[in-house]
Steps between C-alpha positions, in 0.01 A plus 500: 500500500589394850238447770635803689461719189142370451412570862640852461286562193190368673572712806529811286168416328346444843607854606369652181160338559499635856562849360210455258274391784598802713442736204163349430395523865603866505273573207155640585350272238684185603406188304462240776474215252830600346655538847386146585656365180827677581496358852445146368791543256717637782415196715582261216837668460568481872424130500723441196782700665464296819500173310808592293686630808430180688620292205817704475575445869458125458738485202772705674 
């Protein structure tokens, strides 16, 4: 798998997590612990995407 493909997959996962966060926030019985976990995972993905994108720019 190329770096670009990996970044694309991570970006899609990042968007899915954002949707989960928004759905959870819209719920009257929102689980704030779960929302925090989702936000941490989203941040980890964002950092990984940034790192891979920067590496790809250096190699091209």
